[in-house]
C-alpha positions as CSV (number, residue, x, y, z in Angstrom):
1,X,0.0,0.0,0.0
2,X,2.9,2.4,0.7
3,X,4.1,1.8,-2.9
4,X,0.6,2.7,-4.4
5,X,0.4,5.7,-2.0
6,X,3.7,6.9,-3.4
7,X,2.4,6.4,-7.0
8,X,-0.7,8.3,-5.9
9,X,1.5,11.1,-4.7
10,X,3.4,11.3,-8.0
11,X,0.1,11.2,-10.0
12,X,-1.3,13.8,-7.7
13,X,1.1,16.4,-9.1
14,X,-0.3,15.7,-12.6
15,X,-3.9,15.7,-11.3
16,X,-3.4,19.0,-9.6
17,X,-1.8,20.5,-12.7
18,X,-4.9,19.4,-14.7
19,X,-7.2,20.8,-11.9
20,X,-5.3,24.2,-12.1
21,X,-6.3,24.3,-15.8
22,X,-10.0,23.4,-15.6
23,X,-10.8,24.2,-11.9
24,X,-13.0,21.1,-11.7
25,X,-11.8,17.8,-10.4
26,X,-14.0,15.7,-12.6
27,X,-12.8,17.5,-15.8
28,X,-9.3,17.3,-14.4
29,X,-9.7,13.5,-14.3
30,X,-10.7,13.6,-17.9
31,X,-7.7,15.6,-18.9
32,X,-5.4,13.5,-16.7
33,X,-6.7,10.3,-18.5
34,X,-6.1,11.8,-21.9
35,X,-2.5,12.6,-20.9
36,X,-2.0,9.0,-19.6
37,X,-3.4,7.4,-22.7
38,X,-1.2,9.7,-24.9
39,X,1.9,8.7,-22.9
40,X,1.3,4.9,-23.2
41,X,0.1,5.0,-26.8
42,X,3.5,4.2,-28.2
43,X,3.5,1.1,-26.0
44,X,0.2,0.1,-27.5
45,X,1.7,0.4,-31.0
46,X,4.6,-1.8,-29.9
47,X,2.1,-4.4,-28.7
48,X,0.5,-4.3,-32.2
49,X,3.9,-4.9,-33.8
50,X,4.5,-7.8,-31.5
51,X,1.1,-9.3,-32.4
52,X,2.0,-8.9,-36.1
53,X,5.2,-10.9,-35.6
54,X,3.3,-13.5,-33.7
55,X,0.8,-13.8,-36.5
56,X,3.6,-14.1,-39.1
57,X,5.1,-17.0,-37.1
58,X,1.9,-19.1,-37.0
59,X,3.1,-21.4,-39.8
60,X,6.3,-22.1,-38.0
61,X,4.5,-22.6,-34.7
62,X,2.2,-25.2,-36.4
63,X,5.2,-27.1,-37.7
64,X,6.7,-27.2,-34.2
65,X,3.4,-28.5,-32.8
66,X,3.2,-31.2,-35.4
67,X,6.9,-32.2,-34.9
68,X,7.0,-32.2,-31.1
69,X,3.3,-32.6,-30.3
70,X,4.0,-35.7,-28.0
71,X,6.9,-33.9,-26.2
72,X,5.5,-30.8,-24.4
73,X,8.8,-29.9,-22.9
74,X,10.7,-30.0,-26.2
75,X,7.9,-28.2,-27.9
76,X,7.9,-25.3,-25.4
77,X,11.7,-25.1,-25.8
78,X,11.4,-24.8,-29.6
79,X,8.6,-22.3,-29.2
80,X,10.8,-20.2,-26.9
81,X,13.7,-20.3,-29.4
82,X,11.4,-19.3,-32.2
83,X,10.2,-16.2,-30.3
84,X,13.8,-15.3,-29.5
85,X,14.8,-15.6,-33.2
86,X,11.9,-13.6,-34.3
87,X,12.2,-10.9,-31.6
88,X,8.6,-11.5,-30.3
89,X,7.1,-12.4,-27.0
90,X,3.6,-13.9,-26.2
91,X,3.6,-11.9,-22.9
92,X,4.5,-8.4,-24.2
93,X,1.0,-7.3,-24.3
94,X,0.2,-8.2,-20.7
95,X,2.2,-5.1,-19.4
96,X,0.0,-2.6,-21.2
97,X,-3.2,-4.5,-21.0
98,X,-3.2,-5.6,-17.4
99,X,-0.4,-4.4,-15.1
100,X,0.1,-0.8,-16.1
101,X,-3.6,0.2,-16.1
102,X,-4.1,-1.4,-12.7
103,X,-1.0,0.4,-11.3
104,X,-2.4,3.7,-12.5
105,X,-5.8,2.8,-11.3
106,X,-4.6,2.3,-7.7
107,X,-2.4,5.3,-8.0
108,X,-5.5,7.4,-8.8
109,X,-7.3,5.7,-6.0
110,X,-4.8,6.8,-3.4
111,X,-4.7,10.3,-4.9
112,X,-8.4,10.6,-4.4
113,X,-8.3,8.8,-1.0
114,X,-5.7,11.2,0.4
115,X,-6.3,14.4,-1.4
116,X,-4.5,16.7,1.1
117,X,-1.2,14.8,1.2
118,X,-1.2,13.3,-2.3
119,X,-2.8,16.0,-4.5
120,X,-2.5,19.3,-2.5
121,X,0.7,17.9,-0.9
122,X,0.2,19.4,2.5
123,X,2.5,18.4,5.4
124,X,1.5,14.8,6.3
125,X,2.0,15.3,10.1
126,X,-0.4,18.3,10.2
127,X,-3.0,16.4,8.3
128,X,-2.6,13.3,10.6
129,X,-2.9,15.5,13.6
130,X,-6.1,17.1,12.3
131,X,-7.7,13.7,11.4
132,X,-6.8,12.4,14.9
133,X,-8.3,15.5,16.5
134,X,-11.6,15.5,14.6
135,X,-12.0,11.8,15.3
136,X,-12.2,12.6,19.1
137,X,-14.7,15.5,18.9
138,X,-18.2,14.8,20.2
139,X,-20.8,14.8,17.3
140,X,-18.1,14.8,14.6
141,X,-16.1,11.8,15.7
142,X,-19.1,9.5,15.5
143,X,-19.6,10.1,11.8
144,X,-15.9,10.8,11.1
145,X,-14.2,8.0,9.2
146,X,-10.5,7.8,9.9
147,X,-9.7,5.8,6.7
148,X,-11.5,8.5,4.6
149,X,-10.4,11.2,7.0
150,X,-8.9,13.5,4.4
151,X,-12.1,13.3,2.3
152,X,-14.2,14.1,5.4
153,X,-12.0,17.2,5.9
154,X,-12.8,18.4,2.4
155,X,-16.6,17.9,3.2
156,X,-16.2,19.6,6.6
157,X,-14.6,22.6,5.1
158,X,-17.7,23.3,3.0
159,X,-19.6,24.4,6.1
160,X,-18.8,27.6,8.1
161,X,-19.0,25.6,11.3
162,X,-16.6,23.0,10.1
163,X,-14.0,25.6,9.1
164,X,-13.5,26.5,12.8
165,X,-12.3,23.0,13.5
166,X,-9.5,23.3,11.0
167,X,-7.9,26.4,12.6
168,X,-4.6,25.5,14.2
169,X,-3.8,22.8,11.7
170,X,-4.0,24.7,8.4
171,X,-3.3,28.4,7.4
172,X,-6.1,30.6,6.2
173,X,-4.9,30.2,2.6
174,X,-4.8,26.5,3.0
175,X,-8.3,26.4,4.3
176,X,-9.5,28.5,1.4
177,X,-7.8,26.1,-1.0
178,X,-9.4,23.1,0.7
179,X,-12.8,24.7,0.4
180,X,-12.3,25.4,-3.3
181,X,-10.8,21.9,-4.0
182,X,-13.6,20.1,-2.1
183,X,-16.4,21.9,-4.0
184,X,-14.7,21.0,-7.4
185,X,-15.8,17.3,-7.0
186,X,-19.3,18.2,-8.0
187,X,-20.2,17.2,-11.5
188,X,-23.7,18.0,-12.8
189,X,-24.9,17.9,-9.2
190,X,-23.2,14.6,-8.4
191,X,-20.7,14.6,-5.6
192,X,-17.8,12.4,-6.7
193,X,-16.5,12.3,-3.1
194,X,-19.4,10.2,-2.1
195,X,-19.3,6.4,-2.0
196,X,-21.9,4.4,-3.9
197,X,-22.0,1.8,-1.1
198,X,-23.4,4.3,1.3
199,X,-26.7,4.9,-0.5
200,X,-28.0,1.5,-1.4
201,X,-28.8,0.0,-4.7
202,X,-31.8,2.1,-5.7
203,X,-30.6,4.4,-8.6
204,X,-33.5,6.8,-7.9
205,X,-32.3,7.5,-4.4
206,X,-28.6,6.8,-5.0
207,X,-27.4,8.1,-8.3
208,X,-23.9,7.1,-7.5
209,X,-24.8,3.5,-7.9
210,X,-24.6,4.1,-11.6
211,X,-20.8,4.6,-11.3
212,X,-19.9,0.9,-10.6
213,X,-22.6,-0.2,-13.1
214,X,-21.2,2.0,-15.9
215,X,-17.6,1.0,-14.8
216,X,-18.5,-2.7,-15.3
217,X,-20.3,-2.2,-18.7
218,X,-17.7,0.1,-20.2
219,X,-14.9,-2.3,-19.1
220,X,-16.7,-5.3,-20.7
221,X,-17.6,-3.5,-24.0
222,X,-14.1,-2.1,-24.4
223,X,-12.3,-5.4,-23.8
224,X,-14.7,-7.4,-25.9
225,X,-14.3,-5.0,-28.9
226,X,-10.5,-4.8,-28.4
227,X,-10.2,-8.6,-28.4
228,X,-12.5,-8.9,-31.3
229,X,-10.3,-6.5,-33.3
230,X,-7.1,-8.3,-32.5
231,X,-8.4,-11.9,-32.9
232,X,-10.1,-10.9,-36.2
233,X,-6.8,-9.6,-37.6
234,X,-4.6,-12.5,-36.5
235,X,-6.9,-15.4,-36.4
236,X,-5.0,-16.4,-33.2
237,X,-6.2,-16.9,-29.7
238,X,-5.5,-14.1,-27.2
239,X,-2.8,-14.5,-24.6
240,X,-3.8,-16.0,-21.3
241,X,-3.5,-12.6,-19.6
242,X,-6.1,-11.1,-21.9
243,X,-8.6,-13.9,-21.1
244,X,-8.0,-13.5,-17.3
245,X,-8.4,-9.7,-17.6
246,X,-11.6,-10.0,-19.6
247,X,-13.2,-12.2,-16.9
248,X,-11.8,-10.8,-13.6
249,X,-11.0,-7.2,-14.2
250,X,-14.5,-5.8,-15.0
251,X,-15.9,-7.5,-11.8
252,X,-12.9,-6.4,-9.8
253,X,-13.0,-2.7,-10.8
254,X,-16.8,-2.6,-10.4
255,X,-16.5,-3.8,-6.8
256,X,-13.8,-1.3,-6.1
257,X,-15.8,1.5,-7.7
258,X,-18.8,0.5,-5.5
259,X,-16.7,0.7,-2.3
260,X,-14.6,3.8,-2.9
261,X,-15.3,7.5,-3.7
262,X,-17.1,7.8,-7.0
263,X,-14.2,9.8,-8.4
264,X,-12.2,6.6,-8.7
265,X,-14.9,4.8,-10.7
266,X,-15.4,7.9,-12.8
267,X,-11.7,7.8,-13.8
268,X,-12.1,4.1,-14.8
269,X,-15.1,4.9,-16.9
270,X,-13.3,7.6,-18.8
271,X,-10.2,5.4,-19.1
272,X,-12.4,2.6,-20.6
273,X,-14.0,5.0,-23.1
274,X,-10.7,6.4,-24.2
275,X,-9.3,2.9,-24.4
276,X,-12.1,2.0,-26.8
277,X,-11.3,5.1,-28.9
278,X,-7.6,4.0,-28.9
279,X,-8.5,0.5,-30.1
280,X,-10.5,2.0,-33.0
281,X,-7.5,4.1,-34.0
282,X,-5.1,1.1,-33.7
283,X,-7.5,-1.0,-35.8
284,X,-7.7,1.8,-38.4
285,X,-4.0,2.7,-38.8
286,X,-2.0,0.0,-36.9
287,X,-3.9,-3.2,-37.3
288,X,-2.0,-6.5,-37.5
289,X,-2.5,-6.9,-41.2
290,X,-1.1,-3.4,-42.0
291,X,1.8,-4.0,-39.6
292,X,2.5,-7.4,-41.2
293,X,2.4,-5.9,-44.7
294,X,4.8,-3.1,-43.8
295,X,7.2,-5.5,-42.1
296,X,7.2,-7.8,-45.2
297,X,7.7,-4.8,-47.5
298,X,10.7,-3.6,-45.4
299,X,12.2,-7.2,-45.5
300,X,11.9,-7.3,-49.3
301,X,13.3,-3.8,-49.8
302,X,16.2,-4.6,-47.5
303,X,16.9,-7.9,-49.5
304,X,16.8,-6.0,-52.8
305,X,19.3,-3.4,-51.4
306,X,21.7,-6.1,-50.3
307,X,21.5,-7.8,-53.6
308,X,22.1,-4.5,-55.5
309,X,25.3,-3.9,-53.6
310,X,27.0,-6.9,-55.2
311,X,27.4,-6.5,-59.0
312,X,28.2,-9.6,-61.1
313,X,30.0,-9.7,-64.5
314,X,30.0,-12.6,-66.8
315,X,33.4,-14.4,-67.3
316,X,33.3,-16.4,-70.6
317,X,36.3,-18.5,-69.8
318,X,35.1,-19.9,-66.5
319,X,31.4,-19.8,-67.6
320,X,30.3,-18.6,-64.2
321,X,29.1,-15.4,-62.6
322,X,31.8,-13.6,-60.7
323,X,31.8,-10.4,-58.7
324,X,33.3,-7.4,-60.3
325,X,36.2,-7.3,-57.8
326,X,37.2,-10.9,-58.7
327,X,37.3,-10.2,-62.4
328,X,39.5,-7.1,-61.9
329,X,42.0,-9.1,-59.9
330,X,42.2,-11.8,-62.6
331,X,42.8,-9.0,-65.3
332,X,45.7,-7.6,-63.2
333,X,47.3,-11.1,-62.9
334,X,47.1,-11.6,-66.7
335,X,48.8,-8.3,-67.4
336,X,51.5,-9.1,-65.0
337,X,52.3,-12.4,-66.7
338,X,52.4,-10.7,-70.1
339,X,55.0,-8.2,-68.8
């Protein structure tokens, strides 16, 4: 958790930069997600290239399966050698499709969970002392959640009575910043600091319940279309990590979105929608068929260039084709003998 909290602190700088531009935390999350997708987009292209290489190796893979079908160990060894020779890996896509998104997801979670220390970057000791103090006050301490203490401080700062409790822990400028920052979590009348689990399952009385639902649906649709694009281009089964992600991740992220502040689930929804747009772009300009064709064209062009570097002349005495350099040497030897 300390590692994710550190990641949340680092991402908090980017989130606050986005917030300083749009002055609304929800739109800051949208801008932040666009930046993240733009940064990792080259990695997605690299994954497409790896899939193109894997698709091109399908015939060689089939030959290995037929030859070593009864010896699984030998077959796996030959498969590994084939991947090494071709410069491809069946697990390259797992970093961008599974690990990296989840690392960023938990980083955003801790940035939202601890907004004072990870986004506004206030002194952690002052924040801890304030949370401990508020937790002991009659009337406030009963409803004050230590785990979500920093979020409760944002909510407390929205009332004039609550501001008085923050004196002595934060400066006047900091309190004003906390008030402004806390009010920015409102999107179309929806408080993204609220937790869907606190209001029940009725969407008419708890609109936040739509956040985990949309989180689940957007995740399933995005992954389904992405896998369909990729399998349709290659005709190959997806890596094991993709199948695991398709089954587990939507449920997992929906459960997390149900339990934590809605801002985290909102980030995941935006991330899924932008991921879907990214898949469409990759399918249009970087699909496996295009990448395979480009790779084959580069290979043929390189072969033609290498062949053009060697010029052959015909030698009627030897009745063979010899390089130009060889014929020149033979001519010099004949002139030497005549002299």
